[in-house]
N, CA, C and O atoms as a CHARMM CRD file, in Angstrom:
* protein
*
  300
    1    1 MET  N    -31.25400 -57.91800  10.65400 PROA 1      0.00000
    2    1 MET  CA   -30.37000 -56.98500  10.92400 PROA 1      0.00000
    3    1 MET  C    -29.94600 -56.75700   9.78800 PROA 1      0.00000
    4    1 MET  O    -29.69300 -57.59000   8.91800 PROA 1      0.00000
    5    2 LYS  N    -29.80500 -55.17700   9.71500 PROA 2      0.00000
    6    2 LYS  CA   -29.10100 -54.53300   8.45900 PROA 2      0.00000
    7    2 LYS  C    -27.82000 -54.63700   8.24700 PROA 2      0.00000
    8    2 LYS  O    -27.28600 -55.10600   9.25200 PROA 2      0.00000
    9    3 ILE  N    -26.79500 -54.33900   7.09700 PROA 3      0.00000
   10    3 ILE  CA   -25.48000 -54.22800   7.47600 PROA 3      0.00000
   11    3 ILE  C    -25.30800 -53.01700   7.66400 PROA 3      0.00000
   12    3 ILE  O    -24.15500 -52.69200   7.94800 PROA 3      0.00000
   13    4 SER  N    -26.23500 -52.04900   7.59100 PROA 4      0.00000
   14    4 SER  CA   -25.77100 -50.78400   8.03300 PROA 4      0.00000
   15    4 SER  C    -25.76900 -50.68800   9.69100 PROA 4      0.00000
   16    4 SER  O    -24.98200 -49.92000  10.24400 PROA 4      0.00000
   17    5 ASP  N    -26.63800 -51.46100  10.41000 PROA 5      0.00000
   18    5 ASP  CA   -27.04600 -52.06100  11.62400 PROA 5      0.00000
   19    5 ASP  C    -26.04100 -52.52800  12.21700 PROA 5      0.00000
   20    5 ASP  O    -25.83600 -52.00600  13.31300 PROA 5      0.00000
   21    6 ILE  N    -25.19000 -53.47500  11.84500 PROA 6      0.00000
   22    6 ILE  CA   -23.75500 -54.09200  11.73900 PROA 6      0.00000
   23    6 ILE  C    -22.84600 -53.26400  11.76400 PROA 6      0.00000
   24    6 ILE  O    -22.14600 -53.36000  12.77100 PROA 6      0.00000
   25    7 ALA  N    -22.54800 -52.43600  11.02300 PROA 7      0.00000
   26    7 ALA  CA   -21.48200 -51.34700  10.88000 PROA 7      0.00000
   27    7 ALA  C    -21.70200 -50.67200  11.84900 PROA 7      0.00000
   28    7 ALA  O    -20.71300 -50.65400  12.58200 PROA 7      0.00000
   29    8 ASN  N    -22.66200 -50.00000  12.28600 PROA 8      0.00000
   30    8 ASN  CA   -22.70400 -49.10800  13.30500 PROA 8      0.00000
   31    8 ASN  C    -22.37200 -49.87700  14.72100 PROA 8      0.00000
   32    8 ASN  O    -21.63100 -49.27300  15.49700 PROA 8      0.00000
   33    9 LEU  N    -22.72100 -50.78200  14.99300 PROA 9      0.00000
   34    9 LEU  CA   -22.16600 -52.01200  16.18700 PROA 9      0.00000
   35    9 LEU  C    -20.70400 -52.29800  16.04900 PROA 9      0.00000
   36    9 LEU  O    -20.18300 -52.52400  17.14100 PROA 9      0.00000
   37   10 LEU  N    -20.16500 -52.33700  15.37200 PROA 10     0.00000
   38   10 LEU  CA   -18.70400 -52.18300  14.96900 PROA 10     0.00000
   39   10 LEU  C    -17.89400 -51.11100  15.58000 PROA 10     0.00000
   40   10 LEU  O    -16.98800 -51.05600  16.41200 PROA 10     0.00000
   41   11 VAL  N    -18.77200 -50.02000  14.62400 PROA 11     0.00000
   42   11 VAL  CA   -18.16900 -48.50000  15.04400 PROA 11     0.00000
   43   11 VAL  C    -18.02100 -48.24000  16.76000 PROA 11     0.00000
   44   11 VAL  O    -17.06100 -48.05400  17.50900 PROA 11     0.00000
   45   12 ASN  N    -19.10900 -48.30800  16.89600 PROA 12     0.00000
   46   12 ASN  CA   -19.71600 -48.04900  18.61100 PROA 12     0.00000
   47   12 ASN  C    -18.87200 -49.10700  19.13400 PROA 12     0.00000
   48   12 ASN  O    -18.37000 -48.62200  20.14800 PROA 12     0.00000
   49   13 HSD  N    -18.49200 -50.16900  19.00200 PROA 13     0.00000
   50   13 HSD  CA   -17.93000 -51.33100  19.93800 PROA 13     0.00000
   51   13 HSD  C    -16.65300 -50.98100  19.92000 PROA 13     0.00000
   52   13 HSD  O    -16.08200 -51.11800  21.00200 PROA 13     0.00000
   53   14 ILE  N    -15.76400 -50.40700  18.68500 PROA 14     0.00000
   54   14 ILE  CA   -14.56100 -50.05600  18.72100 PROA 14     0.00000
   55   14 ILE  C    -14.28900 -48.76700  19.67400 PROA 14     0.00000
   56   14 ILE  O    -13.40000 -48.67900  20.52000 PROA 14     0.00000
   57   15 LYS  N    -14.98500 -48.06900  19.43400 PROA 15     0.00000
   58   15 LYS  CA   -15.32500 -46.48400  20.38000 PROA 15     0.00000
   59   15 LYS  C    -14.98300 -46.94700  21.90700 PROA 15     0.00000
   60   15 LYS  O    -13.99700 -46.54700  22.52700 PROA 15     0.00000
   61   16 ASP  N    -15.97000 -47.86300  22.41400 PROA 16     0.00000
   62   16 ASP  CA   -16.42100 -47.52600  23.77000 PROA 16     0.00000
   63   16 ASP  C    -16.83000 -49.18300  24.14600 PROA 16     0.00000
   64   16 ASP  O    -17.82400 -49.29300  24.86400 PROA 16     0.00000
   65   17 PRO  N    -16.36200 -50.07300  23.85500 PROA 17     0.00000
   66   17 PRO  CA   -16.98800 -51.68000  24.09000 PROA 17     0.00000
   67   17 PRO  C    -17.39000 -52.14400  25.12900 PROA 17     0.00000
   68   17 PRO  O    -18.10600 -53.13900  25.01300 PROA 17     0.00000
   69   18 LEU  N    -17.16000 -51.73100  26.26000 PROA 18     0.00000
   70   18 LEU  CA   -17.76500 -52.41100  27.72000 PROA 18     0.00000
   71   18 LEU  C    -17.99000 -51.18800  28.26200 PROA 18     0.00000
   72   18 LEU  O    -17.56800 -50.04600  28.08200 PROA 18     0.00000
   73   19 THR  N    -18.97500 -51.87700  29.16100 PROA 19     0.00000
   74   19 THR  CA   -19.78600 -51.28700  30.24900 PROA 19     0.00000
   75   19 THR  C    -18.96200 -50.82700  31.53900 PROA 19     0.00000
   76   19 THR  O    -17.88600 -51.37700  31.77300 PROA 19     0.00000
   77   20 SER  N    -19.38100 -49.97400  32.25400 PROA 20     0.00000
   78   20 SER  CA   -18.58800 -49.67900  33.39200 PROA 20     0.00000
   79   20 SER  C    -18.76100 -50.76700  34.70900 PROA 20     0.00000
   80   20 SER  O    -19.67900 -51.54400  34.97000 PROA 20     0.00000
   81   21 THR  N    -17.90900 -50.57600  35.18200 PROA 21     0.00000
   82   21 THR  CA   -18.73400 -51.88900  36.44300 PROA 21     0.00000
   83   21 THR  C    -19.91900 -51.48200  36.88800 PROA 21     0.00000
   84   21 THR  O    -20.85300 -52.28300  36.85200 PROA 21     0.00000
   85   22 LYS  N    -20.08700 -50.36800  37.31700 PROA 22     0.00000
   86   22 LYS  CA   -21.38500 -50.14100  37.90900 PROA 22     0.00000
   87   22 LYS  C    -22.77500 -50.38500  36.84700 PROA 22     0.00000
   88   22 LYS  O    -23.82800 -50.77300  37.35200 PROA 22     0.00000
   89   23 GLU  N    -22.68500 -50.13300  35.39400 PROA 23     0.00000
   90   23 GLU  CA   -23.22600 -50.20600  34.54000 PROA 23     0.00000
   91   23 GLU  C    -23.74800 -52.24500  34.63900 PROA 23     0.00000
   92   23 GLU  O    -24.84600 -52.80000  34.59600 PROA 23     0.00000
   93   24 TYR  N    -22.49900 -52.71300  34.76100 PROA 24     0.00000
   94   24 TYR  CA   -22.73700 -54.31200  34.48600 PROA 24     0.00000
   95   24 TYR  C    -23.15600 -54.79900  35.67700 PROA 24     0.00000
   96   24 TYR  O    -23.82100 -55.83300  35.60300 PROA 24     0.00000
   97   25 LYS  N    -22.94200 -54.31500  36.84000 PROA 25     0.00000
   98   25 LYS  CA   -23.93000 -54.66000  38.05500 PROA 25     0.00000
   99   25 LYS  C    -25.38400 -54.71000  37.99200 PROA 25     0.00000
  100   25 LYS  O    -26.14700 -55.63700  38.26200 PROA 25     0.00000
  101   26 GLU  N    -25.57600 -53.71700  37.64800 PROA 26     0.00000
  102   26 GLU  CA   -27.15700 -53.06300  37.59800 PROA 26     0.00000
  103   26 GLU  C    -27.65400 -54.10300  36.55000 PROA 26     0.00000
  104   26 GLU  O    -28.50300 -54.93200  36.87400 PROA 26     0.00000
  105   27 ARG  N    -27.13100 -54.06300  35.29700 PROA 27     0.00000
  106   27 ARG  CA   -27.45200 -55.33400  34.23600 PROA 27     0.00000
  107   27 ARG  C    -27.70300 -56.50500  34.94400 PROA 27     0.00000
  108   27 ARG  O    -28.84000 -56.97700  34.97500 PROA 27     0.00000
  109   28 HSD  N    -26.72500 -57.04600  35.53800 PROA 28     0.00000
  110   28 HSD  CA   -26.60900 -58.53300  36.03200 PROA 28     0.00000
  111   28 HSD  C    -27.62700 -58.84600  37.03900 PROA 28     0.00000
  112   28 HSD  O    -28.25500 -59.90300  37.10200 PROA 28     0.00000
  113   29 ASP  N    -27.77200 -57.51900  38.06900 PROA 29     0.00000
  114   29 ASP  CA   -29.08800 -57.62200  39.29200 PROA 29     0.00000
  115   29 ASP  C    -30.15500 -57.85700  38.39300 PROA 29     0.00000
  116   29 ASP  O    -30.90800 -58.78600  38.68200 PROA 29     0.00000
  117   30 ILE  N    -30.46400 -56.96200  36.96800 PROA 30     0.00000
  118   30 ILE  CA   -32.06000 -57.08900  36.73600 PROA 30     0.00000
  119   30 ILE  C    -31.98000 -58.12300  35.83900 PROA 30     0.00000
  120   30 ILE  O    -32.92900 -58.06100  35.05800 PROA 30     0.00000
  121   31 CYS  N    -31.00200 -59.36400  35.54500 PROA 31     0.00000
  122   31 CYS  CA   -30.74100 -60.35300  35.15600 PROA 31     0.00000
  123   31 CYS  C    -31.38900 -61.60000  36.16900 PROA 31     0.00000
  124   31 CYS  O    -32.23400 -62.45600  35.90600 PROA 31     0.00000
  125   32 LYS  N    -30.66400 -61.33900  37.36800 PROA 32     0.00000
  126   32 LYS  CA   -30.78800 -62.08100  38.13500 PROA 32     0.00000
  127   32 LYS  C    -32.31300 -62.37200  39.06900 PROA 32     0.00000
  128   32 LYS  O    -32.68000 -63.37100  39.68700 PROA 32     0.00000
  129   33 ALA  N    -33.01700 -60.93800  38.83700 PROA 33     0.00000
  130   33 ALA  CA   -34.43600 -60.99100  38.92300 PROA 33     0.00000
  131   33 ALA  C    -35.58100 -61.66100  38.07900 PROA 33     0.00000
  132   33 ALA  O    -36.68200 -62.02300  38.49300 PROA 33     0.00000
  133   34 CYS  N    -35.06700 -61.74500  36.77600 PROA 34     0.00000
  134   34 CYS  CA   -35.93200 -62.29400  35.79800 PROA 34     0.00000
  135   34 CYS  C    -36.21000 -63.87300  35.66600 PROA 34     0.00000
  136   34 CYS  O    -35.19900 -64.57600  35.65900 PROA 34     0.00000
  137   35 PRO  N    -37.17900 -64.37300  35.58400 PROA 35     0.00000
  138   35 PRO  CA   -37.47200 -65.55800  35.44400 PROA 35     0.00000
  139   35 PRO  C    -36.70800 -66.47500  34.38500 PROA 35     0.00000
  140   35 PRO  O    -36.81000 -67.70000  34.32900 PROA 35     0.00000
  141   36 GLU  N    -35.87100 -65.61700  33.49700 PROA 36     0.00000
  142   36 GLU  CA   -35.24700 -66.52400  32.14800 PROA 36     0.00000
  143   36 GLU  C    -33.99300 -66.69300  32.93000 PROA 36     0.00000
  144   36 GLU  O    -33.24200 -67.49600  32.37600 PROA 36     0.00000
  145   37 TYR  N    -33.51800 -66.19800  34.04400 PROA 37     0.00000
  146   37 TYR  CA   -32.02500 -66.25700  34.43400 PROA 37     0.00000
  147   37 TYR  C    -31.84700 -67.76200  35.00600 PROA 37     0.00000
  148   37 TYR  O    -32.65500 -68.36200  35.71500 PROA 37     0.00000
  149   38 ARG  N    -30.71500 -68.18600  34.57500 PROA 38     0.00000
  150   38 ARG  CA   -30.56200 -69.82500  34.65500 PROA 38     0.00000
  151   38 ARG  C    -28.88800 -69.86900  34.79900 PROA 38     0.00000
  152   38 ARG  O    -28.08900 -69.07200  34.30700 PROA 38     0.00000
  153   39 LYS  N    -28.60600 -71.05500  35.63000 PROA 39     0.00000
  154   39 LYS  CA   -27.37100 -71.37600  35.76100 PROA 39     0.00000
  155   39 LYS  C    -26.70200 -72.64500  35.16900 PROA 39     0.00000
  156   39 LYS  O    -27.18000 -73.74800  35.43500 PROA 39     0.00000
  157   40 PHE  N    -25.50900 -72.51200  34.30100 PROA 40     0.00000
  158   40 PHE  CA   -25.16100 -73.77100  33.69700 PROA 40     0.00000
  159   40 PHE  C    -24.53400 -74.56500  34.55800 PROA 40     0.00000
  160   40 PHE  O    -23.80300 -74.11800  35.44100 PROA 40     0.00000
  161   41 LYS  N    -24.83300 -76.19200  34.32400 PROA 41     0.00000
  162   41 LYS  CA   -24.60800 -77.14600  35.28200 PROA 41     0.00000
  163   41 LYS  C    -23.16600 -76.95700  35.28600 PROA 41     0.00000
  164   41 LYS  O    -22.53900 -76.74300  34.24900 PROA 41     0.00000
  165   42 ASN  N    -22.64500 -77.03000  36.40200 PROA 42     0.00000
  166   42 ASN  CA   -20.77700 -77.52800  36.78000 PROA 42     0.00000
  167   42 ASN  C    -20.07000 -76.47300  36.46600 PROA 42     0.00000
  168   42 ASN  O    -18.85300 -76.65900  36.49900 PROA 42     0.00000
  169   43 PHE  N    -20.54700 -75.08000  36.07400 PROA 43     0.00000
  170   43 PHE  CA   -20.04000 -73.76300  35.71000 PROA 43     0.00000
  171   43 PHE  C    -20.48900 -72.65000  36.83100 PROA 43     0.00000
  172   43 PHE  O    -21.65200 -72.58600  37.22900 PROA 43     0.00000
  173   44 ASP  N    -19.75900 -72.03900  37.15900 PROA 44     0.00000
  174   44 ASP  CA   -20.22500 -70.39900  37.66400 PROA 44     0.00000
  175   44 ASP  C    -20.37500 -69.51400  36.92900 PROA 44     0.00000
  176   44 ASP  O    -19.78500 -68.44100  37.05700 PROA 44     0.00000
  177   45 THR  N    -21.42600 -69.84900  35.75000 PROA 45     0.00000
  178   45 THR  CA   -21.71600 -68.96600  34.88600 PROA 45     0.00000
  179   45 THR  C    -23.21100 -69.03100  34.98000 PROA 45     0.00000
  180   45 THR  O    -23.93300 -69.75400  35.66700 PROA 45     0.00000
  181   46 HSD  N    -23.52500 -67.97500  34.00400 PROA 46     0.00000
  182   46 HSD  CA   -25.21200 -68.06700  34.03300 PROA 46     0.00000
  183   46 HSD  C    -25.77500 -67.32100  32.62400 PROA 46     0.00000
  184   46 HSD  O    -25.19500 -66.45700  31.96600 PROA 46     0.00000
  185   47 TYR  N    -26.74800 -67.77400  32.44100 PROA 47     0.00000
  186   47 TYR  CA   -27.56600 -67.64500  30.72700 PROA 47     0.00000
  187   47 TYR  C    -28.53600 -67.21400  30.94600 PROA 47     0.00000
  188   47 TYR  O    -29.13000 -67.30600  32.02000 PROA 47     0.00000
  189   48 CYS  N    -29.01700 -66.47300  29.66100 PROA 48     0.00000
  190   48 CYS  CA   -30.22500 -66.02500  29.73100 PROA 48     0.00000
  191   48 CYS  C    -31.28000 -67.43200  28.96500 PROA 48     0.00000
  192   48 CYS  O    -30.59300 -68.11000  28.20100 PROA 48     0.00000
  193   49 ASN  N    -32.30800 -67.76400  29.04000 PROA 49     0.00000
  194   49 ASN  CA   -33.03500 -68.83500  28.86200 PROA 49     0.00000
  195   49 ASN  C    -33.73100 -67.96300  27.54100 PROA 49     0.00000
  196   49 ASN  O    -33.99900 -68.78400  26.66400 PROA 49     0.00000
  197   50 ASP  N    -33.97800 -67.05000  27.26500 PROA 50     0.00000
  198   50 ASP  CA   -34.66400 -66.23300  26.07400 PROA 50     0.00000
  199   50 ASP  C    -33.86500 -66.30300  24.98400 PROA 50     0.00000
  200   50 ASP  O    -34.36900 -66.72600  23.94400 PROA 50     0.00000
  201   51 CYS  N    -32.48600 -65.91200  24.99900 PROA 51     0.00000
  202   51 CYS  CA   -31.78900 -65.56900  24.05800 PROA 51     0.00000
  203   51 CYS  C    -30.68200 -66.34400  24.16500 PROA 51     0.00000
  204   51 CYS  O    -29.85000 -66.24800  23.26400 PROA 51     0.00000
  205   52 ASN  N    -30.41900 -67.33200  25.35600 PROA 52     0.00000
  206   52 ASN  CA   -29.05900 -68.09900  25.36400 PROA 52     0.00000
  207   52 ASN  C    -27.87200 -67.34500  25.39000 PROA 52     0.00000
  208   52 ASN  O    -26.80600 -67.87900  25.08500 PROA 52     0.00000
  209   53 CYS  N    -27.94200 -66.07700  25.74300 PROA 53     0.00000
  210   53 CYS  CA   -26.60800 -65.60800  26.02600 PROA 53     0.00000
  211   53 CYS  C    -25.91000 -65.96000  27.29100 PROA 53     0.00000
  212   53 CYS  O    -26.55700 -66.35200  28.26200 PROA 53     0.00000
  213   54 VAL  N    -24.29500 -65.80600  27.32700 PROA 54     0.00000
  214   54 VAL  CA   -23.90800 -65.85700  28.57600 PROA 54     0.00000
  215   54 VAL  C    -24.05700 -64.31500  29.31500 PROA 54     0.00000
  216   54 VAL  O    -23.42200 -63.37500  28.83800 PROA 54     0.00000
  217   55 ILE  N    -24.81600 -64.14800  30.34400 PROA 55     0.00000
  218   55 ILE  CA   -24.96300 -63.09700  30.66700 PROA 55     0.00000
  219   55 ILE  C    -23.79100 -62.27900  31.37100 PROA 55     0.00000
  220   55 ILE  O    -23.81100 -61.05500  31.49500 PROA 55     0.00000
  221   56 GLU  N    -22.56100 -63.28100  31.90600 PROA 56     0.00000
  222   56 GLU  CA   -21.22300 -62.42600  32.46000 PROA 56     0.00000
  223   56 GLU  C    -20.72000 -61.62400  31.32500 PROA 56     0.00000
  224   56 GLU  O    -20.30300 -60.47100  31.43400 PROA 56     0.00000
  225   57 LEU  N    -20.80000 -62.46700  29.96200 PROA 57     0.00000
  226   57 LEU  CA   -20.10100 -61.65800  28.59500 PROA 57     0.00000
  227   57 LEU  C    -21.23400 -60.53600  28.04900 PROA 57     0.00000
  228   57 LEU  O    -20.88300 -59.39100  27.76500 PROA 57     0.00000
  229   58 LYS  N    -22.33400 -60.89100  27.95900 PROA 58     0.00000
  230   58 LYS  CA   -23.17000 -60.35600  27.36100 PROA 58     0.00000
  231   58 LYS  C    -23.44600 -58.71300  27.81600 PROA 58     0.00000
  232   58 LYS  O    -23.52400 -57.71400  27.10000 PROA 58     0.00000
  233   59 GLY  N    -23.58900 -58.90100  29.69500 PROA 59     0.00000
  234   59 GLY  CA   -23.73600 -57.54200  30.67200 PROA 59     0.00000
  235   59 GLY  C    -22.59100 -56.58600  30.33100 PROA 59     0.00000
  236   59 GLY  O    -22.82700 -55.39000  30.49600 PROA 59     0.00000
  237   60 ARG  N    -21.19900 -56.99700  29.81000 PROA 60     0.00000
  238   60 ARG  CA   -20.23100 -56.36200  29.71000 PROA 60     0.00000
  239   60 ARG  C    -19.95800 -55.81000  28.28600 PROA 60     0.00000
  240   60 ARG  O    -19.03300 -55.00400  28.18700 PROA 60     0.00000
  241   61 VAL  N    -20.64700 -56.14500  27.18300 PROA 61     0.00000
  242   61 VAL  CA   -20.78100 -55.50100  25.95900 PROA 61     0.00000
  243   61 VAL  C    -21.71700 -54.32800  25.89300 PROA 61     0.00000
  244   61 VAL  O    -22.92700 -54.55500  25.89300 PROA 61     0.00000
  245   62 ARG  N    -21.25500 -53.05500  25.83500 PROA 62     0.00000
  246   62 ARG  CA   -21.98700 -51.63900  26.05200 PROA 62     0.00000
  247   62 ARG  C    -23.27600 -51.88700  25.11200 PROA 62     0.00000
  248   62 ARG  O    -24.38900 -51.76400  25.62200 PROA 62     0.00000
  249   63 TYR  N    -23.12900 -52.29600  23.50400 PROA 63     0.00000
  250   63 TYR  CA   -23.97800 -52.01600  22.80900 PROA 63     0.00000
  251   63 TYR  C    -24.92700 -53.23600  22.57800 PROA 63     0.00000
  252   63 TYR  O    -25.85900 -53.25900  21.77500 PROA 63     0.00000
  253   64 PHE  N    -24.54800 -54.22700  23.39500 PROA 64     0.00000
  254   64 PHE  CA   -25.79800 -55.29500  23.19700 PROA 64     0.00000
  255   64 PHE  C    -27.02500 -55.12800  24.07700 PROA 64     0.00000
  256   64 PHE  O    -26.99700 -54.18700  24.87000 PROA 64     0.00000
  257   65 LYS  N    -28.01400 -55.84800  24.05100 PROA 65     0.00000
  258   65 LYS  CA   -29.33400 -55.19400  24.41200 PROA 65     0.00000
  259   65 LYS  C    -30.07300 -56.67800  25.22700 PROA 65     0.00000
  260   65 LYS  O    -29.69800 -57.83600  25.04700 PROA 65     0.00000
  261   66 CYS  N    -31.19300 -56.22100  26.13200 PROA 66     0.00000
  262   66 CYS  CA   -31.69800 -57.46600  26.75700 PROA 66     0.00000
  263   66 CYS  C    -32.91800 -57.70800  25.37400 PROA 66     0.00000
  264   66 CYS  O    -33.60800 -56.90100  24.75000 PROA 66     0.00000
  265   67 PRO  N    -32.80400 -58.84100  25.31000 PROA 67     0.00000
  266   67 PRO  CA   -34.33300 -59.42900  24.47800 PROA 67     0.00000
  267   67 PRO  C    -35.26100 -59.02000  24.81500 PROA 67     0.00000
  268   67 PRO  O    -36.10300 -58.76100  23.95500 PROA 67     0.00000
  269   68 GLN  N    -35.58000 -58.74700  26.30900 PROA 68     0.00000
  270   68 GLN  CA   -37.03600 -58.30000  26.66600 PROA 68     0.00000
  271   68 GLN  C    -37.29900 -56.71000  27.43100 PROA 68     0.00000
  272   68 GLN  O    -38.23400 -56.23500  28.07600 PROA 68     0.00000
  273   69 ASN  N    -35.87000 -56.15800  26.95800 PROA 69     0.00000
  274   69 ASN  CA   -35.77500 -54.73800  26.88700 PROA 69     0.00000
  275   69 ASN  C    -35.97800 -54.27600  28.39200 PROA 69     0.00000
  276   69 ASN  O    -36.67800 -53.38700  28.87500 PROA 69     0.00000
  277   70 LYS  N    -34.92600 -55.40200  29.08000 PROA 70     0.00000
  278   70 LYS  CA   -35.27800 -54.48800  30.76900 PROA 70     0.00000
  279   70 LYS  C    -33.91200 -53.62900  31.08900 PROA 70     0.00000
  280   70 LYS  O    -33.75200 -52.81100  31.99500 PROA 70     0.00000
  281   71 TRP  N    -32.99500 -54.03800  30.11100 PROA 71     0.00000
  282   71 TRP  CA   -31.93300 -53.04100  30.42600 PROA 71     0.00000
  283   71 TRP  C    -31.84200 -51.55300  30.08800 PROA 71     0.00000
  284   71 TRP  O    -32.18700 -51.13600  28.98200 PROA 71     0.00000
  285   72 PRO  N    -31.38000 -50.76700  31.04400 PROA 72     0.00000
  286   72 PRO  CA   -31.31400 -49.26300  30.88600 PROA 72     0.00000
  287   72 PRO  C    -30.63500 -49.28700  29.54500 PROA 72     0.00000
  288   72 PRO  O    -29.99400 -50.17800  28.98800 PROA 72     0.00000
  289   73 LYS  N    -31.03200 -47.75200  29.08600 PROA 73     0.00000
  290   73 LYS  CA   -30.24000 -47.63200  27.69800 PROA 73     0.00000
  291   73 LYS  C    -29.25400 -46.86400  28.12300 PROA 73     0.00000
  292   73 LYS  O    -29.44300 -45.93800  28.91200 PROA 73     0.00000
  293   74 LEU  N    -28.07200 -47.18700  27.62500 PROA 74     0.00000
  294   74 LEU  CA   -26.92400 -46.42100  27.69000 PROA 74     0.00000
  295   74 LEU  C    -26.56900 -45.39700  26.64700 PROA 74     0.00000
  296   74 LEU  O    -27.01300 -45.28700  25.50400 PROA 74     0.00000
  297   75 ASP  N    -25.75600 -44.73600  27.22300 PROA 75     0.00000
  298   75 ASP  CA   -25.60800 -43.18400  26.10100 PROA 75     0.00000
  299   75 ASP  C    -24.29400 -43.60100  25.11300 PROA 75     0.00000
  300   75 ASP  O    -23.90000 -42.82100  24.24600 PROA 75     0.00000
């Protein structure tokens, strides 16, 4: 990742950092149908076995992307 990419992510994150409830639900539903979807033991949270992210967190941030390009692109 280039420095300019990181700078763009930061600027966009500051302007409009979070997904809407509808966008988040759509992302989470896509993850639940994916074979990489896993549940942490002893926690009510889930992670992606491909990128090891916590889905409940990553799905909320507008400019994060699915490593398998399964999430729809957001404006």
